KOLNUNU-567067 format. One record per residue (C-alpha): residue in three letters; z, y, x. Coordinates in nm, 4 decimals. Layout:
N
R paza        z        y        x
R  Ala        Z        Y        X
...
//
This chain:
419
R paza        z        y        x
R  Met  12.3031   6.0286  12.3285
R  Ile  12.5200   6.3173  12.2814
R  Asp  12.1811   6.4794  12.1508
R  Ile  12.1137   6.1924  11.8658
R  Ile  12.5275   6.2428  11.8104
R  Ser  12.5004   6.6471  11.7264
R  Lys  12.1279   6.6021  11.5289
R  Ile  12.2930   6.3228  11.3375
R  Leu  12.5713   6.4965  11.2645
R  Arg  12.3792   6.8411  11.1682
R  Lys  12.2398   6.5762  10.9137
R  Leu  12.5685   6.4753  10.7749
R  Phe  12.7061   6.8666  10.7060
R  Arg  12.4310   7.0378  10.7066
R  Lys  12.2715   6.9108  10.4330
R  Pro  11.9160   7.0038  10.4024
R  Leu  11.7988   7.3128  10.0958
R  Lys  11.5796   7.2418   9.8512
R  Ile  11.4849   7.6472   9.8751
R  Gly  11.2120   7.7791   9.6288
R  Leu  11.0357   8.1404   9.7080
R  Val  10.8660   8.2530   9.4731
R  Ser  10.6478   8.5719   9.5286
R  Tyr  10.3658   8.7567   9.3869
R  Tyr  10.2178   8.7978   9.7842
R  Tyr  10.1850   8.4948  10.0164
R  Ile   9.9808   8.5114  10.3246
R  Pro   9.9172   8.2583  10.5271
R  Glu   9.7986   8.1721  10.8885
R  Gly   9.4952   8.2583  10.9372
R  Ala   9.4071   8.4920  10.6566
R  Lys   9.2043   8.7589  10.6174
R  Ala   9.4180   8.9792  10.5633
R  Pro   9.6147   9.3449  10.6790
R  Ser   9.9165   9.2566  10.8822
R  Gly  10.2653   9.3139  10.7051
R  Gly  10.3898   9.3767  10.4150
R  Val  10.5420   9.0893  10.1631
R  Gly  10.2685   8.8202  10.2093
R  Met  10.3679   8.7885  10.5679
R  His  10.7501   8.7970  10.5322
R  Val  10.7344   8.4875  10.3091
R  Tyr  10.4642   8.2849  10.4584
R  His  10.6673   8.3251  10.8102
R  Leu  11.0254   8.2638  10.6057
R  Ala  10.8939   7.9569  10.4973
R  Lys  10.7365   7.8503  10.7931
R  Asn  11.0418   7.8790  11.0071
R  Leu  11.3149   7.7539  10.6968
R  Val  11.1028   7.4189  10.7074
R  Glu  11.1127   7.3805  11.1015
R  Leu  11.4893   7.4376  11.0665
R  Gly  11.4669   7.1379  10.7997
R  Asn  11.4607   7.2485  10.5122
R  Glu  11.2454   7.1376  10.1604
R  Val  11.0713   7.4977  10.0760
R  His  10.8449   7.5374   9.7753
R  Val  10.6368   7.8541   9.7514
R  Phe  10.4938   8.0097   9.4101
R  Thr  10.2690   8.2137   9.4470
R  Ile   9.9180   8.2999   9.2749
R  Gly   9.6130   8.1223   9.4388
R  Asn   9.2291   8.0702   9.2655
R  Lys   9.3271   7.7483   9.0937
R  Asp   9.5891   7.5741   9.0422
R  Lys   9.6770   7.3104   9.3291
R  Thr   9.9553   7.2640   9.5483
R  Phe   9.9029   7.2282   9.9401
R  Arg  10.1932   6.9949  10.1518
R  Lys  10.2836   6.9988  10.4910
R  Lys  10.5422   6.8389  10.7079
R  Ile  10.6708   7.0504  10.9738
R  Lys  10.8649   6.8866  11.2354
R  Glu  11.2108   6.7530  10.9600
R  Gly  11.1551   6.9927  10.6518
R  Lys  10.8577   7.0039  10.4239
R  Leu  10.6245   7.3152  10.3124
R  Tyr  10.5074   7.3376   9.9523
R  Val  10.2981   7.6311   9.8212
R  His  10.2033   7.6102   9.4977
R  Arg   9.9441   7.8230   9.3979
R  Leu   9.8511   7.9639   9.0848
R  Asn   9.5550   8.0966   8.8963
R  Ile   9.6461   8.4140   8.6955
R  Thr   9.3791   8.4802   8.3999
R  Thr   9.4656   8.7472   8.2419
R  Thr   9.2489   8.9229   7.8395
R  Asp   8.8809   9.1831   7.9986
R  Val   9.1977   9.5041   8.1191
R  Lys   8.9488   9.7946   8.1764
R  Asp   9.2707   9.9334   8.3154
R  Ile   9.2898   9.8731   8.7326
R  Val   9.6605   9.9554   8.6761
R  Val   9.7088   9.8521   8.4035
R  Ala   9.5329   9.4840   8.4809
R  Gly   9.6957   9.5092   8.7730
R  Arg  10.0936   9.5485   8.6447
R  Leu   9.9960   9.2427   8.3708
R  Lys   9.9206   8.9505   8.6377
R  Leu  10.2469   9.0178   8.7895
R  Tyr  10.4257   8.9531   8.4118
R  Val  10.1555   8.6406   8.4070
R  Phe  10.2578   8.5183   8.7292
R  Gly  10.6203   8.5654   8.6720
R  Ser  10.5859   8.3269   8.3853
R  Arg  10.3370   8.0722   8.5136
R  Ala  10.6994   8.1088   8.7896
R  Leu  10.8469   7.9674   8.5791
R  Asn  10.7086   7.6913   8.3449
R  Lys  10.6492   7.5599   8.7211
R  Ile  10.9379   7.5707   8.9114
R  Ile  11.1423   7.4366   8.6222
R  Tyr  10.9117   7.1238   8.6507
R  Glu  10.9300   7.1135   9.0209
R  Asn  11.3379   7.1173   8.9220
R  Ser  11.3677   6.8394   8.7307
R  Lys  11.2568   6.6172   8.9956
R  Arg  11.4880   6.7413   9.2116
R  Lys  11.7282   7.0773   9.1482
R  Phe  11.6853   7.3885   9.3851
R  Asp  12.0409   7.4645   9.5700
R  Ile  11.8532   7.8002   9.5716
R  Ile  11.5767   8.0409   9.4202
R  His  11.4602   8.3762   9.6413
R  Thr  11.2728   8.6206   9.4351
R  Gln  11.0235   8.9086   9.7063
R  Arg  10.9514   9.2185   9.5194
R  Trp  10.9379   9.0945   9.1373
R  Pro  11.2757   8.9521   9.0341
R  Ser  11.2523   8.9365   8.6828
R  Thr  11.1119   8.5104   8.7046
R  Ala  11.4575   8.3686   8.8031
R  Phe  11.6388   8.6256   8.5572
R  Leu  11.4399   8.4081   8.2883
R  Leu  11.5581   8.0858   8.4897
R  Lys  11.8778   8.1826   8.5260
R  His  11.9698   8.2561   8.0922
R  Phe  11.7216   8.1061   7.9134
R  Asn  11.7150   7.7349   8.1015
R  Asn  12.0818   7.7397   8.1616
R  Leu  11.9763   7.5500   8.4756
R  Asp  12.3126   7.5907   8.6969
R  Leu  12.0779   7.8893   8.9305
R  Asn  12.1742   7.9899   9.2920
R  Trp  11.9733   8.3627   9.3393
R  Val  11.8975   8.5474   9.5825
R  His  11.6518   8.8840   9.5663
R  Thr  11.4725   9.0980   9.8848
R  Phe  11.4211   9.4374   9.7817
R  His  11.0961   9.5623  10.0436
R  Ala  10.9896   9.8390   9.8343
R  Leu  11.1726  10.0394   9.5973
R  Asp  10.9179  10.2104   9.3083
R  Thr  11.2200  10.4632   9.2527
R  Lys  11.1801  10.5941   9.5936
R  Val  10.8018  10.5600   9.5974
R  Arg  10.6548  10.7747   9.2294
R  Lys  10.6313  11.0701   9.3824
R  Leu  10.3781  10.9718   9.6283
R  Met  10.2529  10.7145   9.3769
R  Thr   9.8499  10.8650   9.2012
R  Leu   9.8827  10.9586   8.8727
R  Glu   9.7455  10.7171   8.7558
R  Asp   9.9793  10.4838   8.8732
R  Arg  10.3389  10.6569   8.8339
R  Lys  10.2381  10.5549   8.4071
R  Val  10.3756  10.1967   8.5085
R  Thr  10.7045  10.2809   8.7264
R  Arg  10.8656  10.2983   8.4380
R  Ile  10.7476   9.9181   8.3408
R  His  10.9180   9.8237   8.7153
R  Glu  11.1750  10.0243   8.7668
R  Trp  11.3019   9.8547   8.4207
R  Val  11.2004   9.4558   8.5540
R  Asp  11.3656   9.5749   8.9235
R  Arg  11.7106   9.6629   8.7257
R  Thr  11.7090   9.2452   8.6658
R  Val  11.8945   9.2140   8.9795
R  Tyr  12.2533   9.2817   8.8314
R  Asp  12.2547   8.9321   8.7811
R  Ala  12.1224   8.7648   9.0899
R  Asp  12.4030   8.6425   9.3429
R  Arg  12.2843   8.8688   9.5980
R  Val  12.0667   9.0678   9.7519
R  Ile  11.8840   9.1500  10.0632
R  Ala  11.7833   9.4635  10.1934
R  Val  11.5631   9.4499  10.5861
R  Ser  11.6928   9.7572  10.6745
R  Asn  12.0306   9.9638  10.6622
R  Arg  11.8386  10.2623  10.5031
R  Ser  11.7022  10.0335  10.2803
R  Arg  12.0550   9.8309  10.1785
R  Glu  12.1250  10.2896  10.0978
R  Asp  11.8516  10.3136   9.8393
R  Val  11.8850  10.0286   9.6934
R  Ile  12.2738  10.0464   9.6091
R  Lys  12.2314  10.4550   9.4601
R  Thr  11.9817  10.3045   9.2846
R  Phe  12.0991   9.9464   9.1023
R  Arg  12.5048  10.0957   9.1425
R  Gly  12.7728   9.8756   9.1721
R  Ile  12.5899   9.5833   9.3664
R  Ser  12.6624   9.7756   9.7590
R  Lys  12.9046   9.4307   9.7853
R  Lys  12.6421   9.1712   9.7453
R  Thr  12.4102   9.3821   9.9054
R  Val  12.3549   9.2616  10.2308
R  Val  12.0825   9.3914  10.4939
R  Ile  11.7985   9.0788  10.6902
R  Pro  11.5474   9.2574  10.9002
R  Asn  11.2027   9.1542  10.9421
R  Gly  11.0978   8.9753  11.1778
R  Val  10.7464   8.9741  11.3884
R  Asp  10.5601   8.6715  11.4961
R  Leu  10.6155   8.7328  11.9284
R  Asp  10.3770   8.3914  11.9653
R  Val  10.1020   8.5981  11.8385
R  Phe  10.2214   8.9660  11.9287
R  Lys  10.2411   8.9858  12.3094
R  Pro  10.2277   9.2843  12.5514
R  Ser   9.8807   9.4230  12.6885
R  Lys   9.8901   9.5328  13.0376
R  Lys   9.6473   9.7859  12.9500
R  Ser   9.7441  10.1729  12.8018
R  Pro   9.4640  10.3250  12.7475
R  Pro   9.4061  10.6528  12.5775
R  Val   9.2851  10.5346  12.2412
R  Val   9.5372  10.5292  11.9139
R  Phe   9.5574  10.2487  11.5907
R  Trp   9.7090  10.3150  11.2775
R  Ile   9.7215  10.0350  11.0399
R  Gly   9.7764  10.0581  10.6763
R  Arg   9.6944  10.0315  10.2725
R  Phe   9.4782  10.3540  10.2087
R  Ser   9.7105  10.4957   9.9804
R  Lys   9.9729  10.7666   9.9792
R  Glu  10.3139  10.6080  10.1241
R  Lys  10.1547  10.4710  10.4386
R  Gly  10.0656  10.8444  10.4577
R  Ile   9.6670  10.7813  10.5213
R  Gly   9.6742  11.1267  10.3424
R  Leu   9.7346  11.3645  10.7190
R  Ile   9.5594  11.0877  10.8824
R  Pro   9.1961  11.3134  10.8428
R  Glu   9.3940  11.5939  11.0236
R  Ile   9.5897  11.3770  11.2658
R  Val   9.2345  11.2560  11.3614
R  Glu   9.1057  11.5890  11.4344
R  Arg   9.4011  11.7683  11.6160
R  Val   9.3564  11.3755  11.9036
R  Leu   9.0023  11.4248  11.9249
R  Arg   8.9185  11.7477  11.9967
R  Lys   9.1716  11.7508  12.2602
R  Ser   8.9671  11.5465  12.4180
R  Lys   8.6126  11.3163  12.4947
R  Arg   8.8154  11.0252  12.6753
R  Tyr   9.0628  10.9537  12.3717
R  Lys   8.9607  10.7484  12.0732
R  Phe   9.0960  10.6150  11.7050
R  Ile   9.0904  10.2954  11.5475
R  Met   9.2165  10.3234  11.1959
R  Val   9.2311   9.9397  10.9982
R  Ala   9.2586  10.0763  10.6476
R  Pro   9.0797   9.7807  10.3955
R  Lys   8.8918   9.9393  10.0915
R  Thr   9.0279   9.8735   9.7646
R  Pro   8.8376   9.9131   9.4334
R  Lys   9.1073  10.1150   9.3839
R  Ile   8.9882  10.4452   9.6682
R  Glu   8.7019  10.4967   9.3851
R  Lys   8.8283  10.4861   9.0478
R  Phe   9.1274  10.7952   9.1886
R  Pro   9.0431  11.0883   9.2999
R  Glu   9.3188  11.1728   9.5114
R  Leu   9.2163  10.8695   9.6997
R  Ala   8.8668  10.9293   9.6944
R  Glu   8.8594  11.2822   9.8106
R  Ile   9.0799  11.1328  10.1249
R  Lys   8.8293  10.8663  10.2178
R  Asn   8.5072  11.1081  10.1638
R  Lys   8.7148  11.2992  10.4737
R  Val   8.7736  10.9813  10.6399
R  Glu   8.3959  10.8588  10.6319
R  Glu   8.3279  11.2244  10.7762
R  Leu   8.5008  11.1757  11.0917
R  Ser   8.3087  10.8919  11.1035
R  Lys   8.0262  11.0603  11.1825
R  Lys   8.1260  11.3353  11.3341
R  Tyr   8.3342  11.1744  11.6414
R  Lys   8.1205  10.8500  11.6290
R  Asn   8.2491  10.6144  11.8711
R  Arg   8.5756  10.7494  11.9136
R  Phe   8.6952  10.7450  11.5331
R  Ile   8.6206  10.3628  11.4309
R  Trp   8.7456  10.2563  11.1016
R  Ile   8.7157   9.8982  10.9851
R  Asp   8.7707   9.8729  10.6560
R  Glu   8.8127   9.4933  10.5705
R  Ser   9.0963   9.2921  10.6220
R  Leu   9.1556   9.1476  10.9192
R  Ser   9.3933   8.8286  11.0585
R  Ser   9.6781   8.8886  11.2950
R  Glu   9.4966   8.7513  11.5713
R  Glu   9.1665   9.0164  11.4599
R  Leu   9.4827   9.2699  11.4767
R  Arg   9.6008   9.1528  11.7831
R  Glu   9.2794   9.2480  11.9992
R  Leu   9.3204   9.5845  11.8496
R  His   9.6412   9.6267  11.8941
R  Glu   9.5348   9.5463  12.3052
R  Lys   9.2634   9.8225  12.3212
R  Ala   9.5454  10.0597  12.2490
R  Gly   9.7799  10.2219  12.4025
R  Val   9.9346  10.3999  12.1559
R  Tyr  10.1069  10.3140  11.8183
R  Val  10.1549  10.5825  11.4563
R  Gln  10.2678  10.4845  11.2167
R  Pro  10.2796  10.8565  10.9959
R  Ser  10.3921  10.6656  10.6281
R  Leu  10.5856  10.8698  10.3826
R  Tyr  10.7580  10.5556  10.2223
R  Glu  10.8737  10.2836  10.3750
R  Asn  11.1609  10.0084  10.4255
R  Ala  11.0837   9.8058  10.7205
R  Pro  10.7334   9.7312  10.8304
R  Leu  10.6247   9.4358  11.0376
R  Thr  10.3652   9.6511  11.1778
R  Val  10.5657   9.9030  11.3600
R  Leu  10.6849   9.5293  11.4962
R  Glu  10.4141   9.4458  11.5439
R  Ala  10.2913   9.7018  11.7488
R  Met  10.6328   9.6940  11.9912
R  Ala  10.6295   9.3527  12.0673
R  Cys  10.2439   9.4315  12.1858
R  Gly  10.3363   9.7040  12.4040
R  Glu  10.2530   9.9705  12.2769
R  Ala  10.4209  10.3531  12.2878
R  Ile  10.5521  10.4179  11.9193
R  Val  10.5443  10.6995  11.7018
R  Ala  10.7015  10.6886  11.3813
R  Thr  10.7955  10.9555  11.1123
R  Lys  11.1302  10.9697  11.0335
R  Val  11.1051  10.7231  10.6504
R  Gly  11.3028  10.4616  10.5949
R  Gly  11.4013  10.1685  10.8496
R  Met  11.1740  10.2582  11.0719
R  Pro  11.4368  10.4938  11.2969
R  Glu  11.6294  10.1724  11.3270
R  Gln  11.3678   9.9340  11.4817
R  Leu  11.2770  10.1450  11.7241
R  Gly  11.5844  10.2859  11.8502
R  Lys  11.5243  10.4984  12.1661
R  Ala  11.2137  10.2900  12.2138
R  Gly  10.9268  10.5006  12.0609
R  Leu  10.8996  10.9128  11.9840
R  Ile  11.0019  10.9664  11.5733
R  Ala  10.8070  11.2324  11.3798
R  Lys  10.8712  11.4893  11.1217
R  Val  10.6262  11.3871  10.8612
R  Asp  10.3540  11.6535  10.9003
R  Ala  10.0721  11.6245  11.1397
R  Lys  10.1231  11.8726  11.3676
R  Asp  10.4189  11.7001  11.4466
R  Ile  10.2553  11.3350  11.4294
R  Ser   9.9623  11.4930  11.6662
R  Asn  10.2065  11.6694  11.8778
R  Lys  10.3340  11.3515  11.9808
R  Ile  10.0987  11.1031  11.9735
R  Leu   9.9239  11.3745  12.2593
R  Arg  10.2017  11.4472  12.4651
R  Leu  10.1724  11.0536  12.5403
R  Leu   9.7689  11.0525  12.5355
R  Lys   9.8145  11.3042  12.8454
R  Asn  10.1358  11.1121  13.0002
R  Lys   9.9870  10.6952  13.1144
R  Asp  10.3667  10.7162  13.2605
R  Leu  10.4919  10.7866  12.9648
R  Arg  10.3356  10.5653  12.7383
R  Lys  10.4179  10.2585  12.9823
R  Lys  10.7336  10.3614  12.9833
R  Tyr  10.8021  10.3424  12.5665
R  Ser  10.5458  10.0338  12.6507
R  Lys  10.8218   9.8998  12.8404
R  Leu  11.1375   9.9725  12.5782
R  Ala  10.9245   9.8379  12.2816
R  Ser  10.8370   9.5302  12.4107
R  Glu  11.1920   9.4535  12.5065
R  Arg  11.3200   9.5565  12.1539
R  Ala  11.0687   9.3744  12.0272
R  Lys  11.2579   9.0140  12.1618
R  Gln  11.5371   9.1696  11.9394
R  Phe  11.3266   9.0790  11.5959
R  Ser  11.1793   8.6699  11.5731
R  Trp  11.1013   8.5978  11.2294
R  Met  11.3371   8.1901  11.3688
R  Asn  11.6658   8.4930  11.3647
R  Thr  11.5497   8.6109  11.0167
R  Ala  11.5399   8.2463  10.8793
R  Lys  11.8204   8.1871  11.0119
R  Gln  12.0378   8.4358  10.8485
R  Thr  11.8496   8.3660  10.5628
R  Leu  12.0072   7.9659  10.5017
R  Glu  12.3798   8.1044  10.5925
R  Leu  12.3629   8.3680  10.3279
R  Tyr  12.1675   8.0539  10.1312
R  Arg  12.4852   7.8570  10.2101
R  Glu  12.7294   8.1190  10.1498
R  Ile  12.5720   8.1945   9.8098
R  Ile  12.6401   7.7543   9.7116
R  Asn  12.9892   7.7292   9.8644
R  Glu  13.0870   8.0734   9.6675
R  Asn  12.9339   7.9388   9.3290
R  Lys  13.0610   7.6295   9.3734
R  Ile  13.4869   7.7150   9.4225
R  Arg  13.4113   7.9861   9.1163
R  Lys  13.2997   7.6512   8.8838
R  Lys  13.5590   7.4078   8.9719
R  Glu  13.8312   7.7323   8.9417
R  Glu  13.6692   7.7532   8.6065
//
């Protein structure tokens, strides 16, 4: 009886919200995609916001225009897939950025239509904020708006390929629209520092809400074999350029050691000389260390990645730039001993539950070898990592985000009354 009364009171005083999540990237459950990234963040945030009883609309890309509806507990999820077509642009970098602009325009129209049915309480943009900026200024929708930064092009520019750098000015211009957002979310304290240095004057409205991890999928393994594992995009900022030297330094020390790498191939690799050269080195290592160095060059689901985590005792994140990668949290949840570079929010994620290395192949390799040589040390860090991972649940992320939404809504209501 008490539970029923509590439920009724919550409904009366904590009205469910209609939330719009705008993200070019969205990776649904079971999809074949590398774990981590904006797409996984948006999927889990949406799912958990719905479980908290809200109506969530995700606006993302798809092969054709279609809306998927799903009821989860007391909430509702709507995924609006928008087909994006562009003119025949031969430059793949320009074509990719052009798709973001087309998506922003199509999402804007779809949001206006859905808002006409019932007003959105809040719009939450991910990575690409211009859609909400335009909605706020051109359509007089009285919009409450929050934006999450997952990366800053100003920080990663020097790590990009020469071809990618030519369009960073466009991203920087778009990112500056966040000055008009009600709040800005950073996924780590270090990320927040970078945001407020880049966008002067927004420190008071920039908050930290950490990423989460799916603790139902990623669970500790009792095994801790001398196998190293890495997941990442085939890009310079993820440390792919350090991988060949790390692999060589580690595998030549013992025939017992193995290295598994998940880095999906994309057309981009062959088009860019810098990445193509690294790819050739990786392929040579596959031949040299047959059956000991395994490169999986296709996208995998979270469940498939978990199976690979179970085969490894050490996880390495050799990134040159990061904010707060989901891959590290997933490795922690699986109970792997972790070596990560002293970059972005990774030291915050790990705390004392892993080893922090310089952005240097030799230092990273030495720390990996230290763990591979000592099973007891691997087990020690394994236990510390899996315990710490419990602090990072997606439900906690969703609850903090929902409280922020309500704070913004209430503040804007008070401001309008005063006006």
